All heavy atoms as TSV, in Angstrom:
chain	resi	resn	atom	element	x	y	z
A	1	MET	N	N	30.028	86.110	44.222
A	1	MET	CA	C	29.144	87.255	44.536
A	1	MET	C	C	29.644	88.449	43.830
A	1	MET	O	O	30.756	88.798	43.918
A	1	MET	CB	C	29.169	87.389	46.066
A	1	MET	CG	C	28.136	88.483	46.514
A	1	MET	SD	S	28.098	88.641	48.347
A	1	MET	CE	C	27.417	87.098	48.828
A	2	ASN	N	N	28.768	89.185	43.106
A	2	ASN	CA	C	29.183	90.351	42.362
A	2	ASN	C	C	29.035	91.588	43.256
A	2	ASN	O	O	28.622	91.508	44.461
A	2	ASN	CB	C	28.372	90.503	41.115
A	2	ASN	CG	C	26.963	90.891	41.296
A	2	ASN	OD1	O	26.625	91.607	42.277
A	2	ASN	ND2	N	26.013	90.355	40.494
A	3	GLU	N	N	29.590	92.688	42.760
A	3	GLU	CA	C	29.608	93.961	43.589
A	3	GLU	C	C	28.263	94.362	44.112
A	3	GLU	O	O	28.151	94.745	45.235
A	3	GLU	CB	C	30.303	95.026	42.672
A	3	GLU	CG	C	30.497	96.346	43.466
A	3	GLU	CD	C	31.584	96.188	44.526
A	3	GLU	OE1	O	32.488	95.364	44.413
A	3	GLU	OE2	O	31.586	96.972	45.478
A	4	LEU	N	N	27.204	94.266	43.213
A	4	LEU	CA	C	25.872	94.689	43.695
A	4	LEU	C	C	25.369	93.827	44.804
A	4	LEU	O	O	24.750	94.323	45.695
A	4	LEU	CB	C	24.960	94.708	42.523
A	4	LEU	CG	C	25.166	95.816	41.479
A	4	LEU	CD1	C	24.229	95.704	40.286
A	4	LEU	CD2	C	25.159	97.197	42.103
A	5	GLU	N	N	25.627	92.565	44.806
A	5	GLU	CA	C	25.130	91.613	45.806
A	5	GLU	C	C	25.825	91.950	47.112
A	5	GLU	O	O	25.228	91.796	48.124
A	5	GLU	CB	C	25.360	90.156	45.358
A	5	GLU	CG	C	24.454	89.802	44.227
A	5	GLU	CD	C	24.846	88.371	43.654
A	5	GLU	OE1	O	26.004	87.987	43.803
A	5	GLU	OE2	O	23.893	87.758	43.200
A	6	ARG	N	N	27.104	92.365	47.070
A	6	ARG	CA	C	27.769	92.600	48.324
A	6	ARG	C	C	27.323	93.899	48.879
A	6	ARG	O	O	27.313	94.105	50.138
A	6	ARG	CB	C	29.334	92.781	47.991
A	6	ARG	CG	C	30.046	91.442	48.001
A	6	ARG	CD	C	31.501	91.692	48.063
A	6	ARG	NE	N	31.994	92.619	47.133
A	6	ARG	CZ	C	32.608	92.315	45.984
A	6	ARG	NH1	N	32.783	91.030	45.663
A	6	ARG	NH2	N	32.997	93.236	45.140
A	7	GLU	N	N	26.901	94.896	48.057
A	7	GLU	CA	C	26.440	96.177	48.532
A	7	GLU	C	C	25.042	96.137	49.158
A	7	GLU	O	O	24.696	96.933	49.945
A	7	GLU	CB	C	26.601	97.303	47.579
A	7	GLU	CG	C	27.971	97.576	47.113
A	7	GLU	CD	C	28.777	98.116	48.289
A	7	GLU	OE1	O	28.346	98.980	49.136
A	7	GLU	OE2	O	29.911	97.647	48.450
A	8	PHE	N	N	24.262	95.232	48.637
A	8	PHE	CA	C	22.847	95.299	49.068
A	8	PHE	C	C	22.653	94.640	50.480
A	8	PHE	O	O	23.293	93.641	50.825
A	8	PHE	CB	C	21.967	94.463	48.149
A	8	PHE	CG	C	20.537	94.260	48.475
A	8	PHE	CD1	C	19.669	95.364	48.327
A	8	PHE	CD2	C	20.061	93.146	49.116
A	8	PHE	CE1	C	18.401	95.271	48.806
A	8	PHE	CE2	C	18.756	93.084	49.510
A	8	PHE	CZ	C	17.892	94.169	49.314
A	9	THR	N	N	22.043	95.361	51.312
A	9	THR	CA	C	21.787	94.878	52.726
A	9	THR	C	C	20.333	94.319	52.762
A	9	THR	O	O	19.389	95.068	52.602
A	9	THR	CB	C	21.948	96.070	53.740
A	9	THR	OG1	O	23.183	96.617	53.530
A	9	THR	CG2	C	21.751	95.575	55.149
A	10	PRO	N	N	20.200	93.014	52.975
A	10	PRO	CA	C	18.827	92.480	53.013
A	10	PRO	C	C	17.978	93.040	54.118
A	10	PRO	O	O	18.521	93.498	55.112
A	10	PRO	CB	C	19.096	90.932	53.202
A	10	PRO	CG	C	20.489	90.846	53.567
A	10	PRO	CD	C	21.224	92.118	53.273
A	11	ALA	N	N	16.728	93.058	53.834
A	11	ALA	CA	C	15.656	93.549	54.820
A	11	ALA	C	C	15.736	92.591	56.074
A	11	ALA	O	O	16.107	91.440	55.938
A	11	ALA	CB	C	14.316	93.572	54.137
A	12	THR	N	N	15.396	93.222	57.170
A	12	THR	CA	C	15.272	92.435	58.399
A	12	THR	C	C	13.899	92.465	58.960
A	12	THR	O	O	12.977	93.200	58.392
A	12	THR	CB	C	16.234	93.053	59.416
A	12	THR	OG1	O	15.756	94.399	59.710
A	12	THR	CG2	C	17.663	93.153	58.939
A	13	GLN	N	N	13.649	91.830	60.024
A	13	GLN	CA	C	12.318	91.941	60.681
A	13	GLN	C	C	12.049	93.373	61.080
A	13	GLN	O	O	10.837	93.783	61.037
A	13	GLN	CB	C	12.260	91.067	61.874
A	13	GLN	CG	C	12.177	89.573	61.497
A	13	GLN	CD	C	12.010	88.732	62.784
A	13	GLN	OE1	O	12.335	89.066	63.892
A	13	GLN	NE2	N	11.465	87.532	62.571
A	14	TYR	N	N	13.057	94.113	61.486
A	14	TYR	CA	C	12.847	95.479	61.854
A	14	TYR	C	C	12.245	96.282	60.613
A	14	TYR	O	O	11.367	97.010	60.786
A	14	TYR	CB	C	14.078	96.081	62.365
A	14	TYR	CG	C	14.058	97.552	62.663
A	14	TYR	CD1	C	13.618	97.941	63.940
A	14	TYR	CD2	C	14.378	98.527	61.776
A	14	TYR	CE1	C	13.518	99.305	64.312
A	14	TYR	CE2	C	14.295	99.922	62.106
A	14	TYR	CZ	C	13.817	100.200	63.376
A	14	TYR	OH	O	13.669	101.578	63.696
A	15	ASP	N	N	12.885	95.995	59.475
A	15	ASP	CA	C	12.422	96.760	58.276
A	15	ASP	C	C	10.911	96.380	58.028
A	15	ASP	O	O	10.190	97.236	57.595
A	15	ASP	CB	C	13.271	96.368	57.132
A	15	ASP	CG	C	14.712	96.930	57.249
A	15	ASP	OD1	O	14.911	97.883	57.985
A	15	ASP	OD2	O	15.592	96.293	56.613
A	16	ALA	N	N	10.569	95.101	58.183
A	16	ALA	CA	C	9.223	94.712	57.898
A	16	ALA	C	C	8.258	95.363	58.920
A	16	ALA	O	O	7.166	95.758	58.502
A	16	ALA	CB	C	9.075	93.172	58.054
A	17	LYS	N	N	8.712	95.578	60.134
A	17	LYS	CA	C	7.826	96.207	61.098
A	17	LYS	C	C	7.741	97.723	60.798
A	17	LYS	O	O	6.739	98.346	61.191
A	17	LYS	CB	C	8.439	96.077	62.535
A	17	LYS	CG	C	8.281	94.617	63.069
A	17	LYS	CD	C	8.884	94.539	64.437
A	17	LYS	CE	C	8.823	93.170	64.955
A	17	LYS	NZ	N	9.506	93.016	66.203
A	18	ARG	N	N	8.684	98.297	60.165
A	18	ARG	CA	C	8.604	99.721	59.764
A	18	ARG	C	C	7.758	100.003	58.562
A	18	ARG	O	O	7.375	101.115	58.322
A	18	ARG	CB	C	10.041	100.266	59.473
A	18	ARG	CG	C	10.949	100.386	60.738
A	18	ARG	CD	C	10.490	101.335	61.774
A	18	ARG	NE	N	10.088	102.659	61.189
A	18	ARG	CZ	C	9.310	103.416	61.852
A	18	ARG	NH1	N	8.756	103.140	63.039
A	18	ARG	NH2	N	9.071	104.688	61.321
A	19	LEU	N	N	7.482	98.979	57.721
A	19	LEU	CA	C	6.794	99.164	56.512
A	19	LEU	C	C	5.459	99.976	56.626
A	19	LEU	O	O	5.194	100.901	55.866
A	19	LEU	CB	C	6.451	97.872	55.774
A	19	LEU	CG	C	7.516	97.455	54.820
A	19	LEU	CD1	C	7.257	96.083	54.211
A	19	LEU	CD2	C	7.760	98.488	53.661
A	20	PRO	N	N	4.611	99.700	57.648
A	20	PRO	CA	C	3.383	100.507	57.817
A	20	PRO	C	C	3.637	102.022	58.019
A	20	PRO	O	O	2.798	102.822	57.878
A	20	PRO	CB	C	2.724	99.840	59.028
A	20	PRO	CG	C	3.302	98.586	59.134
A	20	PRO	CD	C	4.693	98.608	58.666
A	21	PHE	N	N	4.850	102.352	58.516
A	21	PHE	CA	C	5.157	103.673	58.857
A	21	PHE	C	C	6.066	104.336	57.789
A	21	PHE	O	O	6.449	105.541	57.874
A	21	PHE	CB	C	5.863	103.854	60.159
A	21	PHE	CG	C	5.090	103.130	61.304
A	21	PHE	CD1	C	5.533	101.839	61.684
A	21	PHE	CD2	C	3.981	103.606	61.810
A	21	PHE	CE1	C	4.810	101.123	62.651
A	21	PHE	CE2	C	3.245	102.909	62.759
A	21	PHE	CZ	C	3.570	101.662	63.211
A	22	ALA	N	N	6.508	103.549	56.763
A	22	ALA	CA	C	7.446	104.004	55.775
A	22	ALA	C	C	6.792	105.200	54.940
A	22	ALA	O	O	5.668	105.320	54.840
A	22	ALA	CB	C	7.840	102.864	54.860
A	23	LYS	N	N	7.750	105.979	54.391
A	23	LYS	CA	C	7.373	107.049	53.554
A	23	LYS	C	C	8.204	107.094	52.284
A	23	LYS	O	O	9.292	106.580	52.259
A	23	LYS	CB	C	7.666	108.429	54.282
A	23	LYS	CG	C	6.718	108.628	55.500
A	23	LYS	CD	C	7.054	109.910	56.109
A	23	LYS	CE	C	6.184	110.215	57.342
A	23	LYS	NZ	N	6.491	111.613	57.903
A	24	ARG	N	N	7.654	107.675	51.242
A	24	ARG	CA	C	8.373	107.946	50.030
A	24	ARG	C	C	9.412	109.071	50.319
A	24	ARG	O	O	9.185	109.838	51.255
A	24	ARG	CB	C	7.418	108.270	48.946
A	24	ARG	CG	C	6.566	107.149	48.487
A	24	ARG	CD	C	5.511	107.537	47.651
A	24	ARG	NE	N	5.949	108.361	46.465
A	24	ARG	CZ	C	5.487	108.410	45.299
A	24	ARG	NH1	N	4.496	107.529	44.957
A	24	ARG	NH2	N	5.918	109.206	44.372
A	25	LEU	N	N	10.476	109.111	49.545
A	25	LEU	CA	C	11.521	110.067	49.779
A	25	LEU	C	C	11.021	111.469	49.913
A	25	LEU	O	O	11.348	112.297	50.775
A	25	LEU	CB	C	12.616	109.927	48.704
A	25	LEU	CG	C	13.849	110.797	48.829
A	25	LEU	CD1	C	14.600	110.468	50.086
A	25	LEU	CD2	C	14.779	110.670	47.643
A	26	GLU	N	N	10.102	111.797	48.975
A	26	GLU	CA	C	9.685	113.220	48.889
A	26	GLU	C	C	8.730	113.640	50.126
A	26	GLU	O	O	8.482	114.708	50.416
A	26	GLU	CB	C	8.983	113.581	47.610
A	26	GLU	CG	C	7.739	112.665	47.330
A	26	GLU	CD	C	8.022	111.448	46.521
A	26	GLU	OE1	O	9.183	111.042	46.400
A	26	GLU	OE2	O	7.028	110.863	46.051
A	27	ASP	N	N	8.259	112.542	50.843
A	27	ASP	CA	C	7.442	112.840	52.015
A	27	ASP	C	C	8.180	112.782	53.340
A	27	ASP	O	O	7.650	113.173	54.409
A	27	ASP	CB	C	6.316	111.698	52.064
A	27	ASP	CG	C	5.471	111.748	50.851
A	27	ASP	OD1	O	5.139	112.835	50.325
A	27	ASP	OD2	O	4.907	110.717	50.459
A	28	LEU	N	N	9.453	112.488	53.362
A	28	LEU	CA	C	10.315	112.434	54.529
A	28	LEU	C	C	10.479	113.860	55.060
A	28	LEU	O	O	10.623	114.820	54.337
A	28	LEU	CB	C	11.646	111.915	54.285
A	28	LEU	CG	C	11.715	110.352	54.165
A	28	LEU	CD1	C	13.101	109.923	53.701
A	28	LEU	CD2	C	11.239	109.586	55.389
A	29	LEU	N	N	10.431	113.992	56.405
A	29	LEU	CA	C	10.579	115.234	57.055
A	29	LEU	C	C	11.981	115.262	57.694
A	29	LEU	O	O	12.526	114.235	57.943
A	29	LEU	CB	C	9.554	115.414	58.152
A	29	LEU	CG	C	8.090	115.398	57.657
A	29	LEU	CD1	C	7.131	115.507	58.756
A	29	LEU	CD2	C	7.832	116.618	56.715
A	30	PRO	N	N	12.539	116.385	57.994
A	30	PRO	CA	C	13.794	116.455	58.715
A	30	PRO	C	C	13.645	115.702	60.034
A	30	PRO	O	O	12.559	115.710	60.697
A	30	PRO	CB	C	13.988	117.950	59.025
A	30	PRO	CG	C	13.222	118.622	57.903
A	30	PRO	CD	C	12.068	117.798	57.642
A	31	GLY	N	N	14.715	114.930	60.386
A	31	GLY	CA	C	14.637	114.130	61.613
A	31	GLY	C	C	14.053	112.816	61.470
A	31	GLY	O	O	13.658	112.126	62.434
A	32	GLU	N	N	13.778	112.307	60.135
A	32	GLU	CA	C	13.306	110.998	59.914
A	32	GLU	C	C	14.340	110.169	59.197
A	32	GLU	O	O	15.044	110.699	58.286
A	32	GLU	CB	C	12.029	111.058	59.111
A	32	GLU	CG	C	10.913	111.636	59.862
A	32	GLU	CD	C	9.596	111.757	59.079
A	32	GLU	OE1	O	9.603	111.831	57.847
A	32	GLU	OE2	O	8.571	111.735	59.703
A	33	CYS	N	N	14.445	108.916	59.523
A	33	CYS	CA	C	15.470	108.002	59.011
A	33	CYS	C	C	15.292	107.822	57.458
A	33	CYS	O	O	14.201	107.578	56.942
A	33	CYS	CB	C	15.332	106.614	59.647
A	33	CYS	SG	S	16.527	105.380	59.097
A	34	ILE	N	N	16.434	107.930	56.762
A	34	ILE	CA	C	16.389	107.867	55.266
A	34	ILE	C	C	16.849	106.473	54.773
A	34	ILE	O	O	17.194	106.322	53.594
A	34	ILE	CB	C	17.270	108.918	54.653
A	34	ILE	CG1	C	18.768	108.758	55.040
A	34	ILE	CG2	C	16.761	110.344	55.037
A	34	ILE	CD1	C	19.741	109.653	54.253
A	35	TRP	N	N	16.821	105.454	55.625
A	35	TRP	CA	C	17.207	104.121	55.202
A	35	TRP	C	C	16.139	103.497	54.295
A	35	TRP	O	O	14.958	103.429	54.730
A	35	TRP	CB	C	17.387	103.217	56.385
A	35	TRP	CG	C	17.985	101.908	56.158
A	35	TRP	CD1	C	17.321	100.711	55.749
A	35	TRP	CD2	C	19.381	101.450	56.236
A	35	TRP	NE1	N	18.112	99.705	55.543
A	35	TRP	CE2	C	19.423	100.140	55.841
A	35	TRP	CE3	C	20.499	102.119	56.572
A	35	TRP	CZ2	C	20.645	99.432	55.879
A	35	TRP	CZ3	C	21.753	101.458	56.552
A	35	TRP	CH2	C	21.779	100.123	56.180
A	36	PRO	N	N	16.439	103.049	53.113
A	36	PRO	CA	C	15.536	102.384	52.220
A	36	PRO	C	C	15.082	101.003	52.798
A	36	PRO	O	O	16.012	100.253	53.168
A	36	PRO	CB	C	16.119	102.291	50.925
A	36	PRO	CG	C	17.600	102.343	51.118
A	36	PRO	CD	C	17.771	103.137	52.428
A	37	ILE	N	N	13.813	100.678	52.923
A	37	ILE	CA	C	13.434	99.402	53.533
A	37	ILE	C	C	12.780	98.452	52.553
A	37	ILE	O	O	12.331	97.394	52.924
A	37	ILE	CB	C	12.549	99.656	54.704
A	37	ILE	CG1	C	11.309	100.403	54.361
A	37	ILE	CG2	C	13.305	100.299	55.818
A	37	ILE	CD1	C	10.277	100.476	55.591
A	38	ASN	N	N	12.719	98.804	51.293
A	38	ASN	CA	C	12.224	97.846	50.264
A	38	ASN	C	C	13.132	97.912	49.003
A	38	ASN	O	O	13.956	98.818	48.985
A	38	ASN	CB	C	10.737	98.080	49.907
A	38	ASN	CG	C	10.573	99.375	49.193
A	38	ASN	OD1	O	11.319	100.309	49.209
A	38	ASN	ND2	N	9.352	99.555	48.589
A	39	SER	N	N	12.989	96.954	48.165
A	39	SER	CA	C	13.914	96.897	47.074
A	39	SER	C	C	13.248	97.158	45.641
A	39	SER	O	O	13.805	96.828	44.672
A	39	SER	CB	C	14.624	95.511	47.023
A	39	SER	OG	O	13.677	94.519	46.937
A	40	GLY	N	N	12.014	97.653	45.724
A	40	GLY	CA	C	11.383	97.976	44.400
A	40	GLY	C	C	10.433	99.158	44.523
A	40	GLY	O	O	10.087	99.615	45.643
A	41	GLY	N	N	10.260	99.779	43.407
A	41	GLY	CA	C	9.550	101.078	43.416
A	41	GLY	C	C	8.036	100.796	43.693
A	41	GLY	O	O	7.503	99.640	43.456
A	42	PRO	N	N	7.343	101.730	44.353
A	42	PRO	CA	C	8.042	102.946	44.835
A	42	PRO	C	C	8.863	102.663	46.102
A	42	PRO	O	O	8.418	101.931	46.952
A	42	PRO	CB	C	6.784	103.830	45.194
A	42	PRO	CG	C	5.743	102.899	45.579
A	42	PRO	CD	C	5.920	101.703	44.699
A	43	TYR	N	N	10.036	103.234	46.095
A	43	TYR	CA	C	10.942	103.005	47.180
A	43	TYR	C	C	10.407	103.665	48.441
A	43	TYR	O	O	9.915	104.780	48.311
A	43	TYR	CB	C	12.368	103.479	46.883
A	43	TYR	CG	C	12.986	102.701	45.804
A	43	TYR	CD1	C	13.044	103.127	44.505
A	43	TYR	CD2	C	13.648	101.504	46.138
A	43	TYR	CE1	C	13.608	102.377	43.508
A	43	TYR	CE2	C	14.204	100.725	45.163
A	43	TYR	CZ	C	14.209	101.145	43.893
A	43	TYR	OH	O	14.771	100.361	42.866
A	44	LEU	N	N	10.466	102.956	49.509
A	44	LEU	CA	C	9.982	103.433	50.817
A	44	LEU	C	C	11.183	103.525	51.817
A	44	LEU	O	O	12.095	102.718	51.811
A	44	LEU	CB	C	8.919	102.588	51.346
A	44	LEU	CG	C	7.658	102.502	50.532
A	44	LEU	CD1	C	6.738	101.391	51.030
A	44	LEU	CD2	C	6.994	103.825	50.386
A	45	PHE	N	N	11.144	104.506	52.668
A	45	PHE	CA	C	12.179	104.728	53.582
A	45	PHE	C	C	11.633	104.668	55.039
A	45	PHE	O	O	10.490	104.899	55.299
A	45	PHE	CB	C	12.799	106.156	53.415
A	45	PHE	CG	C	13.419	106.247	51.959
A	45	PHE	CD1	C	12.621	106.504	50.901
A	45	PHE	CD2	C	14.776	105.940	51.742
A	45	PHE	CE1	C	13.173	106.525	49.638
A	45	PHE	CE2	C	15.353	106.068	50.533
A	45	PHE	CZ	C	14.539	106.308	49.454
A	46	CYS	N	N	12.534	104.247	55.957
A	46	CYS	CA	C	12.144	103.937	57.329
A	46	CYS	C	C	11.279	105.004	58.030
A	46	CYS	O	O	10.316	104.638	58.593
A	46	CYS	CB	C	13.509	103.670	58.077
A	46	CYS	SG	S	13.246	103.429	59.830
A	47	ALA	N	N	11.770	106.265	57.968
A	47	ALA	CA	C	11.061	107.377	58.555
A	47	ALA	C	C	10.902	107.383	60.097
A	47	ALA	O	O	10.196	108.171	60.656
A	47	ALA	CB	C	9.669	107.512	57.907
A	48	ALA	N	N	11.648	106.489	60.780
A	48	ALA	CA	C	11.699	106.572	62.220
A	48	ALA	C	C	12.345	107.838	62.627
A	48	ALA	O	O	13.214	108.435	61.953
A	48	ALA	CB	C	12.421	105.364	62.879
A	49	LYS	N	N	12.018	108.347	63.792
A	49	LYS	CA	C	12.556	109.573	64.316
A	49	LYS	C	C	14.069	109.385	64.685
A	49	LYS	O	O	14.437	108.252	65.132
A	49	LYS	CB	C	11.890	109.996	65.646
A	49	LYS	CG	C	10.391	110.319	65.422
A	49	LYS	CD	C	10.188	111.501	64.506
A	49	LYS	CE	C	8.758	111.855	64.311
A	49	LYS	NZ	N	8.529	112.536	63.132
A	50	THR	N	N	14.855	110.417	64.330
A	50	THR	CA	C	16.225	110.321	64.491
A	50	THR	C	C	16.826	111.669	64.710
A	50	THR	O	O	16.274	112.715	64.297
A	50	THR	CB	C	16.916	109.665	63.311
A	50	THR	OG1	O	18.330	109.462	63.579
A	50	THR	CG2	C	16.689	110.366	62.042
A	51	ASN	N	N	18.112	111.789	65.188
A	51	ASN	CA	C	18.748	113.049	65.354
A	51	ASN	C	C	19.762	113.271	64.211
A	51	ASN	O	O	20.418	114.332	64.103
A	51	ASN	CB	C	19.576	113.102	66.610
A	51	ASN	CG	C	18.675	113.173	67.880
A	51	ASN	OD1	O	17.553	113.733	67.777
A	51	ASN	ND2	N	19.121	112.550	68.972
A	52	GLY	N	N	19.901	112.225	63.365
A	52	GLY	CA	C	20.794	112.407	62.189
A	52	GLY	C	C	20.069	111.870	60.968
A	52	GLY	O	O	18.870	112.093	60.794
A	53	LYS	N	N	20.843	111.200	60.119
A	53	LYS	CA	C	20.239	110.640	58.856
A	53	LYS	C	C	19.531	109.295	59.118
A	53	LYS	O	O	18.582	108.971	58.414
A	53	LYS	CB	C	21.254	110.464	57.830
A	53	LYS	CG	C	21.839	111.757	57.268
A	53	LYS	CD	C	22.848	111.448	56.154
A	53	LYS	CE	C	23.389	112.726	55.547
A	53	LYS	NZ	N	24.258	112.474	54.513
A	54	TYR	N	N	20.033	108.538	60.050
A	54	TYR	CA	C	19.514	107.173	60.332
A	54	TYR	C	C	19.079	106.974	61.757
A	54	TYR	O	O	19.625	107.521	62.699
A	54	TYR	CB	C	20.571	106.124	59.994
A	54	TYR	CG	C	21.173	106.255	58.609
A	54	TYR	CD1	C	22.377	106.846	58.353
A	54	TYR	CD2	C	20.412	105.885	57.529
A	54	TYR	CE1	C	22.908	106.965	57.089
A	54	TYR	CE2	C	20.892	105.993	56.200
A	54	TYR	CZ	C	22.173	106.559	55.988
A	54	TYR	OH	O	22.579	106.706	54.739
A	55	CYS	N	N	18.027	106.104	61.923
A	55	CYS	CA	C	17.647	105.753	63.254
A	55	CYS	C	C	18.738	104.917	63.841
A	55	CYS	O	O	19.612	104.425	63.228
A	55	CYS	CB	C	16.283	104.976	63.225
A	55	CYS	SG	S	16.344	103.383	62.390
A	56	PRO	N	N	18.719	104.705	65.196
A	56	PRO	CA	C	19.739	103.924	65.899
A	56	PRO	C	C	19.932	102.573	65.262
A	56	PRO	O	O	21.083	102.020	65.095
A	56	PRO	CB	C	19.285	103.830	67.305
A	56	PRO	CG	C	18.492	105.139	67.515
A	56	PRO	CD	C	17.822	105.267	66.213
A	57	HIS	N	N	18.827	101.818	64.902
A	57	HIS	CA	C	18.871	100.464	64.334
A	57	HIS	C	C	19.684	100.528	63.028
A	57	HIS	O	O	20.549	99.706	62.813
A	57	HIS	CB	C	17.540	99.842	64.112
A	57	HIS	CG	C	17.527	98.625	63.409
A	57	HIS	ND1	N	17.810	97.383	64.078
A	57	HIS	CD2	C	17.479	98.289	62.115
A	57	HIS	CE1	C	17.739	96.461	63.153
A	57	HIS	NE2	N	17.545	96.952	61.959
A	58	HIS	N	N	19.290	101.397	62.100
A	58	HIS	CA	C	19.899	101.458	60.853
A	58	HIS	C	C	21.380	101.966	60.838
A	58	HIS	O	O	22.156	101.614	60.060
A	58	HIS	CB	C	19.062	102.189	59.796
A	58	HIS	CG	C	17.813	101.423	59.420
A	58	HIS	ND1	N	16.577	101.921	59.581
A	58	HIS	CD2	C	17.691	100.195	58.887
A	58	HIS	CE1	C	15.710	100.947	59.222
A	58	HIS	NE2	N	16.434	99.878	58.785
A	59	LYS	N	N	21.617	102.914	61.786
A	59	LYS	CA	C	22.975	103.406	61.910
A	59	LYS	C	C	23.872	102.292	62.398
A	59	LYS	O	O	24.962	102.128	61.894
A	59	LYS	CB	C	23.048	104.557	62.941
A	59	LYS	CG	C	24.382	105.144	63.069
A	59	LYS	CD	C	24.315	106.427	63.952
A	59	LYS	CE	C	25.662	107.041	63.910
A	59	LYS	NZ	N	25.623	108.278	64.742
A	60	ALA	N	N	23.435	101.382	63.294
A	60	ALA	CA	C	24.250	100.286	63.787
A	60	ALA	C	C	24.442	99.311	62.563
A	60	ALA	O	O	25.600	98.783	62.428
A	60	ALA	CB	C	23.510	99.506	64.897
A	61	ARG	N	N	23.437	99.060	61.756
A	61	ARG	CA	C	23.664	98.162	60.579
A	61	ARG	C	C	24.657	98.862	59.593
A	61	ARG	O	O	25.486	98.100	59.054
A	61	ARG	CB	C	22.286	97.992	59.884
A	61	ARG	CG	C	21.488	96.951	60.579
A	61	ARG	CD	C	20.131	96.801	59.907
A	61	ARG	NE	N	20.211	96.201	58.621
A	61	ARG	CZ	C	19.102	96.224	57.770
A	61	ARG	NH1	N	17.890	96.638	58.301
A	61	ARG	NH2	N	19.228	95.758	56.566
A	62	LEU	N	N	24.620	100.077	59.361
A	62	LEU	CA	C	25.558	100.792	58.560
A	62	LEU	C	C	26.964	100.699	59.053
A	62	LEU	O	O	27.903	100.281	58.319
A	62	LEU	CB	C	25.175	102.205	58.377
A	62	LEU	CG	C	26.060	103.124	57.519
A	62	LEU	CD1	C	26.004	102.653	56.061
A	62	LEU	CD2	C	25.638	104.482	57.566
A	63	LEU	N	N	27.169	100.888	60.334
A	63	LEU	CA	C	28.517	100.816	60.905
A	63	LEU	C	C	29.006	99.372	60.894
A	63	LEU	O	O	30.195	99.100	60.665
A	63	LEU	CB	C	28.440	101.323	62.315
A	63	LEU	CG	C	28.196	102.822	62.450
A	63	LEU	CD1	C	28.013	103.258	63.923
A	63	LEU	CD2	C	29.261	103.620	61.661
A	64	GLN	N	N	28.064	98.344	61.099
A	64	GLN	CA	C	28.529	96.921	61.024
A	64	GLN	C	C	28.982	96.629	59.643
A	64	GLN	O	O	29.974	95.939	59.439
A	64	GLN	CB	C	27.330	96.086	61.542
A	64	GLN	CG	C	27.623	94.608	61.516
A	64	GLN	CD	C	26.419	93.794	61.836
A	64	GLN	OE1	O	25.247	94.250	61.686
A	64	GLN	NE2	N	26.683	92.572	62.388
A	65	LYS	N	N	28.154	97.089	58.713
A	65	LYS	CA	C	28.536	96.751	57.290
A	65	LYS	C	C	29.856	97.390	56.927
A	65	LYS	O	O	30.669	96.731	56.279
A	65	LYS	CB	C	27.362	97.270	56.337
A	65	LYS	CG	C	27.579	97.023	54.901
A	65	LYS	CD	C	26.458	97.508	54.139
A	65	LYS	CE	C	26.739	97.441	52.620
A	65	LYS	NZ	N	25.676	98.011	51.804
A	66	LYS	N	N	30.059	98.619	57.357
A	66	LYS	CA	C	31.291	99.302	57.069
A	66	LYS	C	C	32.493	98.582	57.742
A	66	LYS	O	O	33.574	98.432	57.065
A	66	LYS	CB	C	31.256	100.717	57.542
A	66	LYS	CG	C	32.401	101.550	57.135
A	66	LYS	CD	C	32.290	103.019	57.623
A	66	LYS	CE	C	33.553	103.776	57.271
A	66	LYS	NZ	N	33.527	105.138	57.558
A	67	ALA	N	N	32.348	98.111	58.899
A	67	ALA	CA	C	33.413	97.377	59.664
A	67	ALA	C	C	33.803	96.103	58.930
A	67	ALA	O	O	34.913	95.786	58.887
A	67	ALA	CB	C	32.960	97.166	61.054
A	68	THR	N	N	32.798	95.376	58.411
A	68	THR	CA	C	33.092	94.150	57.758
A	68	THR	C	C	33.725	94.378	56.390
A	68	THR	O	O	34.433	93.528	55.863
A	68	THR	CB	C	31.899	93.299	57.560
A	68	THR	OG1	O	30.883	93.975	56.834
A	68	THR	CG2	C	31.282	92.827	58.927
A	69	ARG	N	N	33.506	95.514	55.805
A	69	ARG	CA	C	34.048	95.860	54.573
A	69	ARG	C	C	35.505	96.298	54.614
A	69	ARG	O	O	36.320	96.061	53.745
A	69	ARG	CB	C	33.217	96.873	53.806
A	69	ARG	CG	C	33.602	97.189	52.424
A	69	ARG	CD	C	32.711	98.140	51.700
A	69	ARG	NE	N	32.271	99.250	52.538
A	69	ARG	CZ	C	31.224	100.040	52.201
A	69	ARG	NH1	N	30.599	99.868	51.115
A	69	ARG	NH2	N	30.885	100.965	53.056
A	70	ASP	N	N	35.871	96.923	55.732
A	70	ASP	CA	C	37.206	97.442	55.886
A	70	ASP	C	C	38.198	96.375	56.273
A	70	ASP	O	O	38.183	95.384	56.511
A	70	ASP	CB	C	37.246	98.538	57.023
A	70	ASP	CG	C	36.545	99.774	56.599
A	70	ASP	OD1	O	36.328	99.949	55.404
A	70	ASP	OD2	O	36.155	100.577	57.545
């Protein structure tokens, strides 16, 4: 497995459910999740409401990925 394959996080059912609500980067508002949910242009981002950069689901995935890498 090369470096790019290790870094890519595959889409989940949650990401598929978010697609109808997804937004392009320039359309995101403050307080919307910035997790990319597709792998080709135009890139779409989760846009779920959040208090930080990521919604609770994507923050948990990020922390899980970081823990397995360390």
